[in-house]
Every structure is written in C-alpha cells, then in structure tokens.
C-alpha positions, 0 to 999 in steps of 0.5 A: 456489511450492507444488504445487497452487496456482493459475496464470495462463494468459496467452493472447496473440498470437505477439508479446507486445503492450505490454498483455501485457508490462504484465499480466505485470509486474502478475502478477509484482508480486503474485507470481502464477505465470503461463505464456503460451499463444499463439493458435496454440498454444491446444490442450488438450494444450498447456494440460495441459502448461503447467498441470501440477502446479497445482490450477487455472488462470485465463485472462487475455486481450485481447478481440481475442486471444480472438475469434481463438481462438474464431473457429476453433471449429466450435461456439458452445461453448467449447473443452474446455480453456477450459471447464476454466478456473476463470475467464476475465478479458477486457479490451481491448474495442475498438469493432470488429466482432470485439470486439463479436461476441465480447461478444455471444457470451460474454454471450449478449446479441445486442445487447451493444455496446462504447461509447466512454466519455463523456470528461467526469468521471462517477460509477462505482459499485462493487457491495456484493454481491461483497465477496470481490472488491471488498474495501474498495472495496465499495459506493463511488461514485467521481467519476472525472476525465476520461479515467479510464475509456476504454470501457463495455460495454452488456450486457442479461443477467439473469444479469449481475453488475455489479461496477463500473457507469457511466452508459454501461454496465459498466466491469467485470462478471461472467457465466457461459458454458458453466459458466465464470465470465467477467469482462469489463473494459472497460479498453482498456489495462493500466497500466504499473507500471514507469512512474516517478512523483513523485506518488501513485497516484490512482484518480480519475485512473487507474481503467481498467487498474488497479482492475478487474485488481487486484480480479480478481487478488486474488480469483482468485489469493487462494491465491497472492497475499501478503495482509495479515492485517489493515490497520493504521491510524494518524493521524499529526499533524506538528509539535505540541510536547507542550503542552495546545494547539497551534493548532487541536489540543487534546489533551483533545479529541483523546483524547475523540474517540479514545475515542469512535471508537477510533483511535490518533494518533502525533505526529510530534515535532520532536526540537528540542522535547525540553526544551519539554514540558508535564508533564500533557500528557506524562502524558496520552500515557503513560496513553493506552493506545496512543491517543497516541504520538510518533515522530521528525520530522526533527531541527531541522525545517529546510528539506530537512534530510533531502534532504541527499546527504552521508552524514556530515551525515545521520548527524550529524543522525540521531545528534542526533535520537536523542540528543534523543529518548532525553533526552526518554524519560529526562526524562519516561518517555515512550517514542518510536516508532523511525520517521522522518517526513521534514520537508516530506516531503523525503528523499534516497536517502542518507537511507534508507540512513542511517536503516537504519544508524542503527537506525530501523524504517521511515520514513513519508512524504507524498512518494513520490520523492526531493527536489531533484536526486536521481534519481527511481527510484520506480515505480507498482509501488513505490506498489502495494507495501506500502512503497517499498523501492527506496532503500537497501532501507529501507522508506518507507511512504506516507501520505495526506491526507483530501482524497485521498478515501476511494476511494484509502484503499480501493484502498490497502487492496485492495493490502494497504497500511496506512492512514496518515492525514497531517495537521497541527493544522488537521485538528482544526478544528471540534473534529475534525468533518471528521476524525470524519466521515472516520474513520466512512467508514473504519470503514464499509469492508469490511476489518479495520482495526486502529488502532495506534501507528505503529511497532506498525502498521509492524511488522504491515504485511507480506504472508503466504500459506500454503506447505504446512505453513509460512506465508510472511511477507514482511518489510518494516520492520526489525522484524516482529511475528507473533502466532499466534492458532491452536490449534497451533504455526505455523511461519513462514518470514520473508523480507526482501529485503537486497541488502547482506547484509554490513551485516547483523549478525544477526537477533533473535527475541524479543531472542535471536539466531537463525540465518538463510540468505541465498538469492537476495538474501533473508534467510530465517528459520524460526521456530516460534510457539506457540499464543497466542504471538508472534515479535518479529523484528528485523534488526540492522545494523552501525552504521558511523556517519560522524558524532557529534551535531552541534555546530552554530554559534551562528548556526545554532542561533539560526536554528533557534530563530527558525524554530521560534518563527515556525512556532509563531506561525503555527500558533497564531495564523494561523488566528485572523487568517484567520478575522477577515479 
C-alpha cells in the first residue's frame, strides 16, 4: 500500500471477538490496510505509532468496546487521539445500559435509546442525500424479510443524518461529535463472509451486518478500495436460435426496445443450433451496432453436461462447441462472444479449469456453486467479489433474474460487480413491458451504467485504484481492456491471480507478447497507455487438450435432437396452451 493512504484502526478488546474477526475479513476482502488497538492500549502515543506513514485513519469499533474506552476519560470530550480520526464507525448497540449511555453521549441526545427491531418484515429507506456513500442504493425503499434487521436506534438530534431508516428508528445514521464524523450502525453482528453458500446473497434477507458496513468502507476508504470505473451491463437471454421469433421473443421488438432504452443483449446460443439460423435474423445481429450478440451456451445443452467431472469429456464438449461456433462464424460472418453460459447453471470445478485451457475469456452463470456431488467451496466473500475465481482461478461472473429485485442489483453495483440480467424468451412477455420497467429502474440508480456485449462487458469488469504515479488494475477475466481518456500517458500495473503459472504461455498487449513478473501468486504486467489509447491485455494458456471433437453415437445424437425439438415446442407453444387454460 502506498504511503499516505488511509488506514483502518480496529479498536477491540484484548481477545478478538467473532465480530472482530468477521470485520477483519471484510477489510481484507476490500484490501483496506488495518491495524488493531485494544482498549487497554488506547493512548495517543500508541495510535501515532500504529498509523505512522498514513495520511489519515478511521476507527471501527463495537459499542461495548467504545463505551469501555470512554468510561476511563475524565471529561465528556473525546480523547485527543480519537478526535484526530477522520471518522468513527460504531456498531453492535445492544439493549444494555452501557450501550444506551454511549449512544446518548456520542449523539448528544439524552433520551436516545436502542430498540430491538420489529421481527416482522418491514420497509427500510436509504437516503438519496448521501450518494457518495450510498451509491446506486441511494433513494431505495427495500422490503426486508423477518430478521434481516436486528435493532434500531432512536435518536432525536436535529443534526442527525439518516442514512438508512426504518419504522422503529435508524438502522444507520451519521452525526458529528467534537468535530468528528460518527456513523452508528444498529447491526448487532457482522456478516461472516467466510461462510459457504450455495445461493445468491440477498439484502432482503441479510441487511444488517452487511449493507451499512459496505457503504461505510467504500466511502471512508475510497482512496484505497479497488473501484470500478463504470458498471458494465448486459441482458443475457438463454437458448433462442437465430430465428425471427422464438416463444415470446421477437427480435424486431427487442431491437426496437433496445433503441428506445439503449441496452445491449447477448443471446446464450446453443452451438448445436449452428446450422439452424435465419439469414435475415443473422443480418440484424451483424448490423445492430453491438445491441445484439451471441455467446456460447453449453454444447448440446443436455442435462448437466458441464457438471461432468471428467477432464477428457469436458475438453471434448468444449472442442465440439468451439468448432460449431467457428462454423457459424464462417457460414454467416457473425462473430461470437468467447464467454460460456452453463446450461441449467450446472458446472463442476473441473469445468472451470477446462474453460481456461480451452481459451475462454470467462463464464457467466446463474448458479454460484458446483452441481451434484462436487465440493462447494463458494463463500460470501466470493459473491461480494467482482467474479468467483475459486475454481481453477477461472472467472465465473454471476448474473441475476429480475425477480431478485432492484435492491440486489444496486448492492452488486456498490460492491463493484457488473450488472448482468438473466432471462429466457418469456422475459419479453407483453412485448417486454416488465423488462422495460425494470430497465428504467436500473437507469434511475446513482451509477455509471454502460451497456455492452457480454465479452466486452467482462473485459471491462475489474478493480482499479491509484498507486502513486501508477494505476493498479486487478484483472479477473482472461482478457482486459483499459482505455485512457486522460490528457497524458498513464502507466498501469495489471495484476492477475494465477496459482498455476506453469500453464501460462504468455501475456499479450494489443496482440504483441510482453514481459511479465510473477510475484506472490500474481502475474504483474506494466503497460504505458497513451492519451486516447487503449490496452487490450490477454493471458494465453497452454492448450493441453485431452480430447478431440466428440464423435457421438447415433443414439446420443438422436436423443439430443429430440430434446432440442421438444424444448422448442414447449417454448414456442407452451405459453399459448397456458393462456387458454
């Protein structure tokens, strides 16, 4: 970390609590430098030594710990070392006398109180007056489920800045004491991001201990947190062949809607369909100026085909899929996005490694954990990251359905994740009226949303931060595009985690090989990008393919064909039968 940046001072007890450990995990995830200070060590000279070399420090602590420290002060004023903090974040206000007394002391409200939150579902409101902290969540009203919030703070202070309010009081609020900005979080516990999970993170179910701390850290440590220059977005529709109509999807209607609302759609195209295309529809894709594109959706789209554990089988499937997509490009002059969307969302850890050695840029998926009997190692930290890179160090970007709610898309944006919307042909029901309403909601959020074809979107989804005269860029996808819109040349240091560096054949910048260093498990590349220029950076791996294109039996091919035709029959006519029922 460069000298002169911010540092977090974690004020805690002599023995770290579970919440202390959870908080340090969150700090580490966001690459925020931190140091610990116990209540017994809390003196000015200790703080000066711990924060030396940093421009400023902010304090994070629990209410019981802060109450213990202030209890030993001879006056109501904050200790000198504490008054020097840029800000102070306090959480864990239990319904105890010390916590209640602390709340009254730091807010200046003699009647302030801590209330246990109503156990019923409720609506929480995020302020729209603090976009620097709340980001894309600004102004949202969120219907959280029972237990998603565990306490509320009742504060009557005319200078109070409500950040997240609830019917019973404040879930997150800011105020000033002795010239220091305080932020009080009613959350009793911090989320353990080491927890393994097989499902999406949902702020409607887990608001406390998650949303306020992320808001605060992204604001207080914005000079050291990796940030996204923009939020890349893409609508991904699974399965349709390139025909004028498929089920409720009409490509003319989709293009008209894209022209009106300015968004991009990538069709997750089943390679088995490569011969079954309509010439005019393909022409519409070629001429859509990036509004329509196709990526790879499995191979034959059989049940769990990429949940297989055999590297040989996976290589054969990927080789077949790529051969078919290349044939589609030769026959139609329509290029394809080198990104995999797993059929039914099912994948194995071995599938991620197979995609890497077969030259794919990334995967984008609805499921967050491996299928069937594979060990699930996905954690909440993976879901809070831009992409999951736990399996084979290959990036798996997550996507969401509209029914997950605008608040989850907004929280993903706050985390720096891209905005990928998943859907099928029925997303265009009513000529896309529901989709259009949701896209307008997305456009109303406080963020820089940039719609792009899928591969372009993943290549631009990375974290960056200034590091002296250099910009540090953390690469996730196997390709990255950095554009310099500044007035002078910019030097970037690109870092990519690569535990299996022996498989790396080289690194290209704008199609030319460049020297790289390997330090502490990361590939490092230094690139000077001229003003108005761009750098297209690509990692190239040794293709040690274990199989050739599959020569499947007649029985297998017949089964695939029947499956595809029945699926198309369901999608094209099933909605008509349901509407008549």
